[in-house]
C-alpha positions in Angstrom: -16.6 164.7 152.5 -19.4 162.2 151.5 -19.6 163.8 148.0 -15.9 163.4 147.6 -16.1 159.8 148.5 -19.1 159.4 146.2 -16.9 160.7 143.3 -14.3 158.2 144.2 -16.8 155.4 144.3 -18.3 156.3 140.9 -14.8 156.3 139.4 -14.0 152.9 140.8 -17.3 151.5 139.6 -16.7 152.9 136.1 -13.2 151.4 136.0 -13.9 148.0 137.3 -17.0 147.8 135.1 -15.0 148.7 132.0 -12.4 146.0 133.0 -15.3 143.5 133.4 -16.8 144.4 130.0 -20.0 145.7 131.8 -22.0 148.9 131.6 -23.0 150.9 134.6 -26.5 152.2 135.1 -29.9 150.7 136.0 -31.1 147.5 134.4 -33.2 148.3 131.4 -36.4 146.7 132.4 -39.9 148.0 131.3 -41.9 149.3 134.3 -44.8 147.0 133.6 -42.6 144.0 133.9 -41.6 144.9 137.6 -42.9 142.9 140.4 -44.8 143.9 143.6 -44.1 147.6 144.4 -41.2 148.0 142.1 -43.2 149.9 139.7 -44.1 152.6 142.1 -40.5 153.5 143.1 -39.0 157.0 142.6 -37.2 156.0 139.5 -40.4 155.1 137.7 -40.4 158.4 135.9 -37.4 157.3 134.0 -39.2 154.2 132.9 -35.9 152.3 133.4 -36.1 149.8 136.1 -35.3 148.9 139.7 -33.3 150.5 142.5 -29.6 150.1 141.9 -27.6 147.9 144.1 -23.9 148.4 143.5 -21.4 145.4 143.8 -17.8 146.4 144.0 -15.3 143.5 143.9 -11.8 144.1 145.0 -8.9 141.8 144.4 -7.1 142.3 147.7 -3.5 141.1 148.0 -1.5 141.1 151.3 1.4 143.4 151.1 0.0 145.3 148.2 0.3 149.1 148.9 -2.8 149.9 146.7 -5.0 147.4 148.4 -3.9 148.8 151.8 -4.9 152.4 150.8 -8.1 151.4 148.9 -9.4 149.2 151.8 -9.5 152.1 154.2 -11.3 154.3 151.8 -13.9 151.6 150.9 -14.5 150.8 154.6 -15.3 154.6 155.1 -17.7 154.6 152.1 -19.4 151.5 153.4 -20.0 153.1 156.7 -21.8 156.0 155.1 -24.1 154.0 152.8 -26.9 151.5 153.3 -26.0 147.9 152.6 -28.7 147.9 150.0 -26.8 150.5 148.1 -23.2 149.2 148.3 -22.0 145.7 148.6 -18.2 145.2 149.1 -16.7 141.9 148.1 -12.8 141.4 148.8 -10.9 138.6 147.3 -7.3 137.6 147.2 -6.3 137.2 143.5 -3.2 135.3 144.1 -0.6 134.7 146.8 -0.9 133.3 150.3 -4.6 133.9 150.7 -5.8 133.0 147.3 -7.9 130.0 146.3 -8.9 128.3 143.1 -12.2 130.2 143.1 -10.5 133.6 143.4 -8.1 132.6 140.6 -11.0 131.8 138.4 -12.8 135.0 139.4 -9.6 137.0 138.6 -9.3 135.4 135.2 -12.9 136.3 134.5 -11.8 140.0 134.6 -8.5 139.4 132.8 -8.6 136.5 130.4 -5.5 137.5 128.6 -2.3 136.7 130.5 -0.6 139.8 129.1 -3.1 142.0 130.7 -3.0 140.5 134.2 -2.7 143.0 137.0 -4.6 144.3 140.0 -7.3 146.8 139.0 -5.9 149.7 141.0 -7.1 153.3 140.1 -7.2 155.6 143.0 -9.3 158.8 142.5 -9.0 161.7 145.0 -12.1 163.9 145.0 -10.2 166.6 147.0 -7.7 167.6 144.4 -9.3 165.9 141.3 -6.2 163.9 140.7 -5.8 160.2 140.2 -2.9 157.6 140.3 -2.8 154.3 138.7 -0.9 151.0 138.8 0.4 150.8 142.3 0.0 147.1 142.6 1.8 144.4 140.8 1.4 146.3 137.4 1.0 145.3 134.0 1.4 146.8 130.4 1.3 150.6 130.4 -0.5 150.8 133.7 2.4 149.6 135.7 4.4 151.5 138.3 3.5 154.5 140.4 2.6 157.0 137.6 0.3 159.7 138.3 -1.5 162.5 136.5 -3.9 165.3 137.3 -7.2 166.1 135.5 -7.7 169.4 137.3 -5.6 171.5 139.7 -7.3 172.3 142.9 -5.2 175.4 143.5 -3.9 174.0 146.8 -0.5 173.1 145.3 -0.9 169.4 146.3 -0.1 166.6 143.9 -0.8 162.9 143.7 1.7 160.8 145.6 3.5 158.3 143.4 4.7 155.9 146.1 1.8 154.7 148.4 -1.2 156.9 147.4 -2.3 159.1 150.2 0.8 158.3 152.3 3.0 160.9 154.0 5.9 158.4 154.4 9.3 159.5 153.2 9.7 156.2 151.2 10.6 157.3 147.7 8.4 156.5 144.6 9.3 153.5 142.5 9.7 154.9 139.0 8.0 153.6 135.9 9.6 150.8 133.9 8.3 149.2 130.8 9.4 145.7 131.8 6.9 145.0 134.5 4.6 142.1 133.8 2.5 139.8 136.0 3.0 136.1 135.6 0.0 133.8 135.7 -0.9 133.5 139.4 -1.9 129.8 139.0 1.5 128.7 137.5 3.3 126.6 140.1 6.6 127.5 138.5 6.3 131.0 139.9 7.4 131.4 143.5 6.8 134.6 145.6 9.1 135.3 148.5 6.1 137.0 150.3 5.1 133.5 151.3 7.9 133.6 153.9 8.5 137.3 154.3 8.1 139.6 157.2 7.6 143.3 156.6 5.4 145.0 154.1 7.8 145.8 151.3 8.4 149.6 152.1 11.7 151.1 152.5 11.2 151.4 156.2 9.9 147.9 156.7 11.2 145.7 153.7 10.4 142.2 153.0 12.8 140.1 155.1 13.2 136.9 156.9 15.6 135.3 154.3 12.4 135.3 152.1 14.3 135.3 148.7 16.6 132.4 149.8 13.6 130.4 151.0 11.9 131.2 147.7 14.9 129.9 145.9 14.9 126.7 148.0 11.3 126.0 147.0 11.7 126.9 143.4 11.9 124.0 141.0 14.7 123.9 138.3 13.5 126.0 135.5 11.1 127.9 137.8 10.8 131.6 138.5 11.2 133.6 141.7 9.0 136.7 141.1 10.0 139.8 143.1 7.2 142.2 143.3 7.8 145.9 143.2 9.1 147.0 146.7 12.0 146.6 149.0 13.6 143.4 150.1 16.4 143.0 152.8 18.9 140.1 152.6 20.1 138.4 155.7 23.1 136.8 154.0 24.0 136.2 150.4 21.7 134.0 148.2 23.7 131.1 146.8 22.4 129.8 143.4 23.4 126.5 142.0 20.4 125.5 139.7 18.8 127.0 136.6 16.1 129.3 137.9 15.1 132.8 137.0 14.9 135.7 139.5 12.6 138.4 137.9 11.6 141.7 139.3 9.4 144.5 138.1 12.1 146.9 137.0 15.2 148.9 138.0 14.1 151.1 140.9 11.0 149.3 141.5 12.2 145.9 142.8 15.0 147.0 145.2 17.1 144.3 146.9 19.3 145.6 149.8 22.2 143.2 150.6 23.8 142.3 153.9 27.5 142.8 154.5 28.2 140.0 152.0 27.7 139.2 148.4 24.1 139.9 147.2 23.8 136.9 144.9 26.4 134.3 144.2 25.7 132.1 141.2 27.9 129.1 140.5 27.5 126.2 138.0 24.0 127.4 137.2 23.7 127.1 133.4 20.8 129.1 131.9 20.3 131.2 135.0 18.4 134.4 134.5 18.2 137.6 136.6 16.5 140.7 135.4 14.5 143.9 136.3 15.8 144.9 139.6 18.1 147.2 141.7 20.6 145.7 144.0 21.8 148.2 146.6 25.0 147.1 148.5 25.3 150.1 150.8 25.7 147.7 153.8 28.8 146.1 152.3 32.2 146.9 153.9 34.1 149.1 151.4 37.3 147.6 150.3 36.3 144.0 151.1 35.8 141.6 148.2 32.1 141.5 148.2 29.9 142.3 145.3 26.3 142.8 144.3 26.2 139.8 141.9 28.8 137.2 141.3 28.5 134.6 138.5 31.0 131.9 138.1 31.4 128.8 135.8 28.0 129.1 134.3 26.9 128.8 130.7 24.2 130.9 128.8 23.5 133.2 131.8 21.4 136.3 131.3 21.8 139.3 133.4 19.4 142.0 132.1 17.9 145.4 133.2 19.8 145.4 136.5 21.1 148.2 138.7 24.1 147.4 140.8 25.4 150.0 143.1 27.4 150.9 146.3 29.2 147.6 146.5 32.2 146.8 148.7 34.2 145.8 145.6 32.6 145.2 142.2 29.0 145.8 141.1 28.9 142.7 138.9 31.3 139.9 138.4 31.1 137.4 135.6 34.0 135.0 135.6 34.8 131.7 133.6 31.4 131.9 131.8 30.5 131.3 128.2 27.6 132.7 126.1 26.7 135.1 128.9 24.5 137.9 128.1 24.9 141.2 130.2 22.5 143.8 128.9 20.8 147.1 130.1 22.9 147.2 133.2 23.5 150.3 135.3 26.5 150.1 137.6 27.6 153.0 139.6 29.2 154.2 142.9 30.9 150.8 143.4 34.2 150.6 145.4 36.2 149.2 142.5 34.7 148.2 139.1 31.2 148.6 137.8 31.3 145.4 135.8 34.3 143.0 136.1 34.7 139.9 134.0 37.2 137.4 132.5 39.2 134.4 133.8 42.5 134.0 135.5 43.2 130.5 134.1 41.5 127.7 132.1 40.8 126.9 128.6 37.7 127.5 126.5 36.2 129.8 129.1 35.2 133.4 129.1 34.1 133.1 125.4 31.2 134.4 123.3 30.0 136.7 126.0 28.0 139.9 125.1 28.0 143.1 127.0 25.5 145.5 125.6 23.8 148.8 126.7 25.7 149.3 129.8 25.8 152.6 131.7 28.8 152.8 134.1 29.6 155.8 136.1 31.3 157.0 139.2 33.0 153.7 140.0 36.2 153.7 142.1 38.3 152.0 139.4 37.0 151.1 136.0 33.5 151.3 134.5 34.1 147.9 132.7 37.2 145.9 133.5 37.4 142.7 131.3 40.6 140.8 132.0 40.2 138.3 129.3 42.3 135.1 129.8 45.4 135.9 131.7 46.7 132.4 131.2 46.5 132.5 127.4 46.6 136.2 126.1 46.0 135.2 122.5 42.9 133.0 123.2 40.1 133.6 120.7 37.3 134.7 123.1 34.9 136.4 120.6 33.5 138.6 123.3 31.6 141.7 122.1 31.1 145.1 123.8 28.3 147.2 122.3 26.6 150.5 123.3 28.6 151.0 126.6 28.6 154.4 128.1 31.2 154.9 130.8 31.9 158.3 132.5 33.5 159.8 135.5 35.1 156.6 136.7 38.3 157.0 138.8 40.5 155.0 136.4 39.6 153.8 132.9 36.1 154.0 131.4 36.5 150.7 129.4 39.5 148.4 130.0 39.8 145.2 128.0 42.7 142.8 128.1 44.3 139.5 127.1 42.1 138.2 124.3 41.7 137.9 120.6 38.8 138.6 118.2 37.1 141.2 120.3 34.8 143.9 119.0 34.1 147.2 120.7 31.3 149.1 118.9 29.1 152.2 119.5 30.7 153.0 122.9 31.0 156.3 124.5 33.7 157.1 127.2 34.1 160.5 128.7 35.3 162.2 131.8 37.2 159.2 133.1 40.3 159.9 135.2 42.9 157.8 133.1 41.7 156.7 129.7 38.3 156.5 128.1 39.0 153.1 126.3 42.1 151.2 127.1 43.0 147.8 125.3 46.0 145.9 126.5 47.3 142.6 125.0 44.5 142.2 122.4 44.9 140.5 119.0 42.6 141.2 116.1 40.5 143.7 118.0 38.0 146.0 116.2 36.9 149.3 117.5 34.1 150.8 115.5 32.0 154.0 115.8 33.1 155.0 119.3 33.4 158.5 120.9 36.1 159.1 123.5 36.0 162.6 124.8 37.0 164.9 127.6 39.0 162.2 129.6 41.5 163.4 132.1 44.5 161.7 130.5 44.4 159.6 127.4 41.4 159.2 125.1 42.1 155.8 123.4 45.0 153.5 124.4 46.1 150.6 122.2 48.8 148.7 123.9 50.9 145.4 123.6 48.7 144.1 120.9 48.7 142.8 117.3 46.3 144.0 114.5 44.3 146.7 116.2 41.6 148.1 113.8 39.9 151.3 114.6 37.3 152.7 112.3 34.9 155.8 112.3 35.9 156.7 115.9 36.1 160.2 117.3 38.6 161.0 120.1 38.7 164.7 121.0 39.4 167.2 123.8 41.2 164.7 126.1 44.1 165.4 128.5 41.9 167.7 130.5 43.9 167.3 133.7 47.5 168.6 132.8 47.7 168.8 128.9 50.4 166.1 128.7 48.5 163.3 127.0 47.4 162.5 123.4 44.0 161.7 122.0 45.3 158.2 120.8 48.2 156.2 122.2 49.7 153.4 120.3 52.4 151.5 122.4 54.3 148.4 121.9 51.9 147.0 119.2 52.2 145.6 115.8 50.1 146.5 112.7 47.6 149.2 113.7 45.2 150.5 111.2 43.1 153.7 111.8 40.4 154.3 109.2 38.1 157.4 109.1 39.1 158.3 112.6 39.4 161.8 114.2 41.6 162.7 117.1 41.7 166.6 117.7 41.0 169.4 120.1 38.5 172.1 119.2 38.4 173.8 122.6 39.4 177.5 122.8 42.1 176.6 125.3 43.5 173.3 124.0 44.4 170.4 126.4 45.0 167.5 124.1 48.7 167.5 123.4 48.8 165.2 120.3 46.3 163.6 118.0 48.4 160.4 117.9 51.3 159.4 120.1 53.3 156.3 119.0 55.6 155.0 121.8 57.6 151.9 122.7 58.1 149.3 120.0 55.7 149.9 117.1 56.5 148.5 113.6 54.0 150.4 111.5 50.7 152.3 111.6 48.4 152.8 108.7 46.2 156.0 108.5 43.3 156.2 106.0 41.2 159.4 105.9 42.1 160.3 109.4 41.9 163.8 111.2 44.6 164.4 113.6 44.7 168.2 114.1 44.4 170.7 115.5 45.9 169.8 118.9 47.8 171.7 121.6 51.3 170.7 120.2 51.1 168.6 117.0 49.2 166.0 115.0 51.5 163.1 115.5 54.4 162.4 117.8 56.5 159.4 116.9 59.4 158.7 119.3 59.0 155.0 118.4 60.2 155.7 114.9 57.3 153.6 113.5 56.6 153.6 109.8 53.5 155.7 109.1 51.5 155.3 105.9 48.5 157.2 104.6 47.4 160.7 104.9 45.9 163.0 107.6 44.0 166.2 107.4 42.6 169.0 109.4 39.6 168.4 111.6 36.1 169.1 110.3 35.0 171.4 113.1 31.2 171.3 113.7 
């Protein structure tokens, strides 16, 4: 056992010495320069110097799972070695028990802010495996990754949650966004100052600690949520420009109470990023959501996971210049992401929804109601790289607005339509794929000047073979360019490539593929004028 711990000790010494810019080994002093009896010691034959005294300096942070594990191991090592051989020094690098001196000492190791993180490398001499980055993380060493340098043959692997723990708490996955702010910066507030618990799934940080951190946070400041679990007692109401930053989806996990998770109102330039919000505690069917944003300008919601809500995962209403990016929304009772405005002028404009993954929501993946009071309002909202699948209604539903762009989106396996636009004017759909939805593929309804380019719609109507790939209904002036709507399955389900219904004046087709399908390429009971040519599908 002592040999195993000694290997562990050597590994820690090497790691910390490399971080500090030092070299391990004995001081290189000539024997004839040594004082008193030093020249007669057992290492004299090496002609290298004095007996080694090892100094190990730990940056110990309360609530840090790596510190908790390493402390016990180091105490065991200390008990087996003479105090002339090993000296342990523990310091708090930041947080509640830190001091100006420990800050300075910490900065001596990590003088570049971009590289700030707790030195945490845990080496297990029993199975020759090591795990790295279990503390606050930083750069490529962040987040519970593990690897093995040698298999012991026992079938054991390094744990990726708390090293050496047999707890059932799941590991927090690696994310590239994790960075540690400057611990001296007064604009960074840590909820752990007020928290109870230790941040594990079974004992999360609680005691209204996030709300208390918000109350203590100055305008323009940042509430930093370290990796781990947080439990809300009630919703967190935000009315000032702050940032709430975690260490990544699946790493910083906030569990809501039976209420909204976060409610943001009139908080221009608010930022929330890098966390999971789990609303499993919310009553299903009640209007309570993971994150609700209202009447705020230039809001950023980025790299979030919102799930299991009582109603919607994410609400963004009456906001301008909002950025919703890299959001995963799934298993919410109604919509994954819901946005728009019921009334008002010059609201719900210039918003960007990008890189969204929306699945298994009880209604739509994305539901953007536009401006219900003025259905022709020029909103200039953009929807880019959205993937919506297996939602119980539409994958992407966008209504009541003008000058909208939908680009590079994929909608598949949704119960009603993949992409459904209603009451839009001058809407552009470009380079989208709409496949294998249970009813319609792409619906264009009650609008003016729909433009669809380089979009593939195929193998839809999977539920009962009654629906087309593309439906145009009660709309004026629709142009399809370089689009494909066909069925290449052995047993076809998509009834028509294009169905034109209701009141439609004309449809222009340019270089489009609308066959083969179960019944026909085009069904036109509306009697609309159709110009252009169609061709057989290029099956590949």
